[in-house]
RODO-2510 file (C-alpha; in nm, 4 decimals, decimal comma):
residues 324
     n   res          X          Y          Z
     1     m     3,2468    10,5065    -1,7595
     2     k     2,9716    10,4792    -1,5220
     3     n     2,7102    10,4486    -1,7948
     4     n     2,9089    10,1852    -1,9807
     5     s     2,9414     9,9718    -1,6796
     6     s     2,5780    10,0154    -1,6101
     7     s     2,4759     9,9052    -1,9488
     8     n     2,7117     9,6000    -1,9294
     9     s     2,5593     9,5025    -1,5969
    10     n     2,2101     9,5238    -1,7467
    11     g     2,2896     9,3039    -2,0485
    12     t     2,4752     9,0279    -1,8678
    13     k     2,3225     8,7940    -1,6053
    14     l     2,5297     8,5805    -1,3850
    15     i     2,3795     8,2686    -1,2231
    16     l     2,5741     8,1209    -0,9425
    17     l     2,4997     7,7686    -0,8234
    18     h     2,5937     7,6920    -0,4675
    19     p     2,7483     7,3361    -0,4138
    20     y     2,4748     7,2771    -0,1522
    21     i     2,1992     7,3174    -0,4187
    22     l     2,3795     7,0620    -0,6430
    23     k     2,4152     6,8107    -0,3583
    24     q     2,0576     6,8489    -0,2577
    25     g     1,9266     6,7698    -0,6030
    26     s     2,1374     6,4590    -0,6315
    27     s     2,0284     6,3485    -0,2836
    28     h     1,6624     6,3615    -0,3889
    29     r     1,7177     6,1509    -0,7045
    30     l     1,9101     5,8874    -0,5033
    31     w     1,6238     5,8705    -0,2481
    32     l     1,3739     5,8256    -0,5231
    33     l     1,5805     5,5524    -0,6872
    34     a     1,6189     5,3645    -0,3529
    35     f     1,2500     5,3931    -0,2877
    36     v     1,1606     5,2523    -0,6341
    37     s     1,4173     4,9753    -0,5902
    38     l     1,2713     4,8801    -0,2502
    39     l     0,9186     4,8698    -0,3919
    40     t     1,0398     4,6414    -0,6797
    41     l     1,2162     4,4041    -0,4294
    42     v     0,9092     4,3818    -0,2120
    43     f     0,6948     4,3067    -0,5131
    44     l     0,9323     4,0333    -0,6336
    45     l     0,9547     3,8713    -0,2887
    46     t     0,5740     3,8794    -0,2518
    47     l     0,5444     3,7112    -0,5954
    48     i     0,7912     3,4350    -0,5146
    49     y     0,6446     3,3646    -0,1749
    50     t     0,2933     3,3384    -0,3230
    51     r     0,3928     3,0989    -0,5921
    52     e     0,5948     2,8789    -0,3414
    53     s     0,3029     2,8744    -0,1085
    54     s     0,0694     2,7717    -0,3902
    55     t     0,3053     2,4984    -0,5021
    56     s     0,3450     2,3689    -0,1455
    57     t    -0,0325     2,3683    -0,1044
    58     s    -0,0720     2,1730    -0,4323
    59     s     0,1969     1,9185    -0,3353
    60     y     0,0402     1,8693     0,0041
    61     s    -0,3013     1,8180    -0,1564
    62     i    -0,1687     1,5660    -0,4042
    63     t     0,0292     1,3800    -0,1387
    64     t    -0,2787     1,3629     0,0835
    65     t    -0,4888     1,2397    -0,2046
    66     i    -0,2380     0,9688    -0,2886
    67     a    -0,2043     0,8649     0,0754
    68     a    -0,5807     0,8536     0,1075
    69     s    -0,6202     0,6432    -0,2044
    70     t    -0,3526     0,3860    -0,0931
    71     t    -0,5418     0,3042     0,2253
    72     v    -0,8513     0,1973     0,0372
    73     q    -0,8860    -0,1860     0,0253
    74     l    -1,0530    -0,3728    -0,2580
    75     p    -1,4382    -0,3774    -0,2290
    76     k    -1,5647    -0,6864    -0,0612
    77     h    -1,7672    -0,8057    -0,3669
    78     v    -1,4414    -0,7841    -0,5787
    79     m    -1,2654    -1,0018    -0,3230
    80     t    -1,5502    -1,2490    -0,3325
    81     t    -1,5390    -1,2606    -0,7076
    82     l    -1,1750    -1,3356    -0,7139
    83     l    -1,2138    -1,6072    -0,4703
    84     h    -1,4926    -1,7585    -0,6704
    85     y    -1,2829    -1,7879    -0,9911
    86     a    -0,9664    -1,8951    -0,8176
    87     s    -1,1495    -2,1796    -0,6226
    88     n    -1,3310    -2,2938    -0,9329
    89     a    -1,0289    -2,3103    -1,1634
    90     n    -0,9822    -2,6122    -1,3790
    91     t    -0,6832    -2,7564    -1,1802
    92     t    -0,6352    -3,0002    -0,8930
    93     e    -0,3483    -2,8015    -0,7329
    94     k    -0,5718    -2,5308    -0,5825
    95     m    -0,7088    -2,4312    -0,2445
    96     s    -1,0784    -2,4662    -0,1641
    97     y    -1,3088    -2,1698    -0,1285
    98     n    -1,3117    -2,2150     0,2470
    99     d    -0,9347    -2,2050     0,2763
   100     l    -0,9118    -1,9000     0,0549
   101     k    -1,1815    -1,7187     0,2483
   102     l    -1,0016    -1,7746     0,5852
   103     i    -0,6899    -1,6109     0,4501
   104     t    -0,8662    -1,3368     0,2591
   105     d    -1,0671    -1,2333     0,5793
   106     v    -0,7409    -1,1744     0,7598
   107     l    -0,5874    -0,9826     0,4628
   108     r    -0,9031    -0,7643     0,4407
   109     k    -0,8665    -0,6635     0,8098
   110     c    -0,4907    -0,6127     0,7855
   111     p    -0,4212    -0,2357     0,7945
   112     t    -0,2379    -0,0822     0,4975
   113     p     0,0442    -0,1361     0,4207
   114     c     0,0214    -0,5081     0,4988
   115     n     0,3296    -0,7222     0,4701
   116     f     0,2350    -1,0695     0,3430
   117     l     0,4985    -1,3462     0,3067
   118     v     0,4048    -1,6619     0,1107
   119     f     0,6211    -1,9802     0,0982
   120     g     0,5497    -2,1393    -0,2378
   121     l     0,4545    -2,0109    -0,5872
   122     t     0,1211    -2,1733    -0,6493
   123     h    -0,2024    -2,1343    -0,8455
   124     e    -0,3065    -1,8600    -0,6025
   125     t     0,0066    -1,6484    -0,6467
   126     l    -0,1501    -1,3720    -0,8521
   127     l    -0,4604    -1,3874    -0,6274
   128     w    -0,2545    -1,3093    -0,3121
   129     r    -0,0836    -1,0196    -0,4977
   130     a    -0,4185    -0,8763    -0,6063
   131     l    -0,5881    -0,9137    -0,2693
   132     n    -0,2973    -0,7360    -0,0868
   133     n    -0,2889    -0,4653    -0,3692
   134     h    -0,1778    -0,1793    -0,1367
   135     g     0,0646    -0,3804     0,0690
   136     r     0,3896    -0,5817     0,0125
   137     t     0,3462    -0,9500    -0,0865
   138     a     0,6780    -1,1531    -0,1230
   139     f     0,7037    -1,5186    -0,2413
   140     v     0,9647    -1,7721    -0,1536
   141     d     1,0087    -2,0741    -0,3682
   142     e     1,2575    -2,3661    -0,4114
   143     n     1,2564    -2,3438    -0,7939
   144     r     1,4747    -2,0639    -0,9025
   145     y     1,3719    -2,0982    -1,2690
   146     y     1,0120    -2,0815    -1,1866
   147     a     1,0637    -1,7794    -0,9677
   148     a     1,2454    -1,6005    -1,2506
   149     y     0,9763    -1,6966    -1,4927
   150     m     0,7033    -1,5612    -1,2750
   151     e     0,8862    -1,2342    -1,2183
   152     e     0,9532    -1,1907    -1,5945
   153     k     0,5992    -1,2775    -1,6902
   154     h     0,4417    -1,0734    -1,4001
   155     p     0,6719    -0,7767    -1,3099
   156     e     0,4494    -0,6930    -1,0144
   157     i     0,5489    -1,0179    -0,8449
   158     e     0,8332    -1,0176    -0,5852
   159     a     0,9779    -1,3666    -0,5728
   160     y     1,2991    -1,5202    -0,4131
   161     d     1,4421    -1,8567    -0,4507
   162     v     1,5974    -2,0607    -0,1687
   163     q     1,7966    -2,3927    -0,1600
   164     y     1,6419    -2,6182     0,0963
   165     t     1,8925    -2,8667     0,2488
   166     t     1,6386    -3,0604     0,4490
   167     k     1,4751    -3,3934     0,3775
   168     l     1,1328    -3,5054     0,4904
   169     n     1,2621    -3,8444     0,6264
   170     e     1,4982    -3,6545     0,8558
   171     m     1,2208    -3,4471     1,0254
   172     q     1,2403    -3,5981     1,3774
   173     e     1,6256    -3,5645     1,3811
   174     l     1,5980    -3,2053     1,2785
   175     i     1,3373    -3,1283     1,5397
   176     a     1,5527    -3,2799     1,8070
   177     t     1,8504    -3,0652     1,6906
   178     v     1,6392    -2,7468     1,7109
   179     k     1,5375    -2,8429     2,0710
   180     e     1,9071    -2,9025     2,1672
   181     q     2,0062    -2,5760     2,0257
   182     a     1,7108    -2,3597     2,1323
   183     q     1,9443    -2,1492     2,3412
   184     n     2,1990    -2,0944     2,0698
   185     e     2,1667    -2,1238     1,6978
   186     c     1,7847    -2,2239     1,6993
   187     r     1,6653    -1,9531     1,9372
   188     p     1,2951    -1,8521     1,8720
   189     v     1,3926    -1,4878     1,8637
   190     q     1,6841    -1,3963     1,6362
   191     n     1,7992    -1,2603     1,2984
   192     l     1,8048    -1,5609     1,0917
   193     l     2,0488    -1,3917     0,8473
   194     f     2,3295    -1,4778     1,1011
   195     s     2,1962    -1,8169     1,2121
   196     e     2,3510    -2,1561     1,1423
   197     c     2,0388    -2,3457     1,2625
   198     k     1,9650    -2,6328     1,0171
   199     l     1,5986    -2,5367     0,9967
   200     g     1,6593    -2,1639     0,9461
   201     i     1,6349    -2,0066     0,6083
   202     n     1,9322    -1,7531     0,6045
   203     d     2,0040    -1,6971     0,2306
   204     l     1,7377    -1,4435     0,1478
   205     p     1,8300    -1,0677     0,0840
   206     n     1,9420    -0,8842     0,4068
   207     q     1,6525    -0,6461     0,4172
   208     f     1,4094    -0,9347     0,4068
   209     y     1,4849    -1,0129     0,7755
   210     d     1,4078    -0,6523     0,8897
   211     v     1,0496    -0,6613     0,7711
   212     d     0,7731    -0,7076     1,0260
   213     w     0,5538    -0,9631     0,8493
   214     d     0,1870    -0,9280     0,9364
   215     v     0,0675    -1,2454     0,7568
   216     i     0,2585    -1,5547     0,6624
   217     l     0,1277    -1,8436     0,4489
   218     v     0,3218    -2,1735     0,4368
   219     d     0,2197    -2,3475     0,1162
   220     g     0,5535    -2,4733     0,0037
   221     p     0,7990    -2,6252    -0,0792
   222     r     0,6310    -2,8906    -0,2899
   223     g     0,6572    -3,2660    -0,2493
   224     h     0,5575    -3,5162     0,0143
   225     w     0,7952    -3,8007    -0,0692
   226     p     1,0683    -3,9051     0,1799
   227     t     1,3569    -3,7184     0,0171
   228     a     1,1501    -3,4012    -0,0598
   229     p     1,2644    -3,0885     0,1367
   230     g     0,9396    -3,0906     0,3402
   231     r     0,8002    -2,7714     0,4979
   232     m     0,9836    -2,8018     0,8308
   233     a     1,2280    -2,5103     0,7517
   234     a     0,9383    -2,2883     0,6234
   235     i     0,7379    -2,3439     0,9387
   236     f     1,0361    -2,2910     1,1692
   237     t     1,1305    -1,9778     0,9760
   238     a     0,7789    -1,8406     1,0028
   239     g     0,7790    -1,8976     1,3708
   240     v     1,1048    -1,7101     1,4256
   241     l     1,0025    -1,4107     1,2006
   242     a     0,6787    -1,3823     1,3921
   243     r     0,8511    -1,3913     1,7421
   244     s     1,1295    -1,1584     1,6306
   245     k     0,8839    -0,8880     1,5140
   246     k     0,9731    -0,5413     1,6239
   247     g     0,6244    -0,3964     1,6299
   248     g     0,4312    -0,3041     1,9394
   249     g     0,0797    -0,3874     2,0519
   250     g    -0,2498    -0,2720     1,9117
   251     g    -0,3377    -0,5130     1,6394
   252     g    -0,2765    -0,2762     1,3567
   253     v     0,0283    -0,1533     1,1804
   254     g     0,3242    -0,2306     1,4128
   255     s     0,1212    -0,5013     1,5822
   256     s     0,3038    -0,7523     1,7944
   257     k     0,1066    -1,0481     1,6490
   258     t     0,1460    -1,2287     1,3242
   259     h    -0,1064    -1,4489     1,1467
   260     v     0,0470    -1,7719     1,0268
   261     f    -0,1367    -2,0090     0,7995
   262     v    -0,0223    -2,3578     0,7288
   263     h    -0,1691    -2,5288     0,4232
   264     d    -0,2003    -2,9174     0,4136
   265     y    -0,2154    -2,9039     0,7934
   266     n    -0,3868    -3,2475     0,7833
   267     l    -0,0469    -3,4031     0,6795
   268     e     0,1757    -3,5289     0,9776
   269     p     0,4922    -3,3202     0,8899
   270     q     0,2967    -2,9984     0,8746
   271     r     0,0986    -3,0789     1,1925
   272     v     0,3950    -3,1915     1,3914
   273     c     0,6196    -2,8940     1,3008
   274     s     0,3431    -2,6464     1,3522
   275     e     0,2879    -2,7828     1,7046
   276     e     0,6583    -2,7606     1,7729
   277     f     0,7343    -2,4134     1,6319
   278     l     0,3915    -2,2383     1,6116
   279     c     0,2440    -2,4059     1,9132
   280     r    -0,0806    -2,5541     1,9916
   281     e    -0,1870    -2,2593     2,2215
   282     n    -0,1595    -2,0241     1,9282
   283     l    -0,3898    -2,2302     1,7063
   284     v    -0,7065    -2,0237     1,6581
   285     e    -0,8742    -2,2120     1,3786
   286     e    -0,8433    -2,5193     1,1567
   287     n    -1,0700    -2,6797     0,8980
   288     g    -0,8787    -2,9990     0,8364
   289     i    -0,6593    -2,8667     0,5547
   290     l    -0,5612    -2,5180     0,6795
   291     g    -0,4259    -2,4304     1,0215
   292     h    -0,4453    -2,0705     1,1401
   293     f    -0,2086    -1,9622     1,4168
   294     v    -0,1666    -1,6200     1,5701
   295     v     0,1891    -1,5887     1,7047
   296     e     0,2901    -1,3034     1,9292
   297     r     0,6233    -1,1343     1,9525
   298     m     0,8685    -1,2578     2,2200
   299     d     1,1340    -1,0798     2,4182
   300     e     1,4935    -1,1249     2,3069
   301     g     1,6578    -1,4000     2,5069
   302     s     1,3552    -1,6250     2,5059
   303     v     1,4560    -1,9930     2,4589
   304     q     1,1148    -2,1628     2,4339
   305     f     0,8797    -2,1681     2,1435
   306     c     0,5800    -2,2851     2,3331
   307     r     0,4611    -2,2081     2,6807
   308     d     0,3875    -2,5733     2,7484
   309     d     0,7397    -2,6899     2,6507
   310     n     0,8380    -2,7606     3,0089
   311     k     0,5082    -2,9325     3,0835
   312     s     0,5431    -3,1513     2,7802
   313     s     0,8985    -3,2388     2,8673
   314     n     0,7988    -3,3266     3,2338
   315     n     0,5131    -3,5384     3,1096
   316     s     0,7402    -3,7314     2,8713
   317     t     0,9902    -3,7845     3,1593
   318     v     0,7125    -3,9199     3,3909
   319     e     0,5872    -4,1544     3,1169
   320     e     0,9377    -4,2822     3,0472
   321     k     0,9897    -4,3514     3,4105
   322     s     0,6511    -4,5235     3,4402
   323     a     0,7317    -4,7325     3,1427
   324     s     1,0641    -4,8344     3,2937
***
């Protein structure tokens, strides 16, 4: 019996696996899997971050390039060439070279983006849009059909039509009304969108009145006959927009000053209204046909267009008393 059991024990081998050994092998495999997963996650995150960083850098570079390119004005010789052909066009309804140059010199010095408002669609319309190529140029005209035609033919043109209710033969009466209502509806500082002043243009788009206009040209509406609308409303509106400007000082973007040009300044209606609403003390240059005013922003609550209003009124009173 002892021999049989001995031979059996030699022929059979038993292998016992302790539960701890099984657990230890599984634990190693789990740690290895976790480590590989962590390396994969780190690799993916690094790849994503690198691509996003590259994209952001490229976007910033493109944005910077575009911003830099939009601040470049037209070369001076290009401006001169445009003025030459515009002033030598075969039409009688055009500005002279000297008039064009005065306005162009101001536009050339106007920092980008320059907001340029023009009353009147004229022979120079495309010229003004081209000279202010990186700014905003808006046109206001009394003929809605012509404004629509210009926008259709030249999609880059921003034109608005207004209905003038004034008449040239009522100029003195309208000026007197403005003086009477200078503390109310015809204040020199206000949002004309909500104004009922007879000389205020209040039917343009709402956002129009929130723009700080850097340069304003009054070259419309057309007509110098008694029942024509005259340019009283355009000059008054230009004066209010300039004084209601929200920009600060400095002469650049956000400047407190607005350059206002009045074409046909040699004609009495333009000259009289300019002296009333743009003021003689703001006249910096004139060449007979074109008047150039620089109007500064006023504080809200101001009730005088010109600093010499009181003096003029006192002189008129003295003269009336002397005459009587």
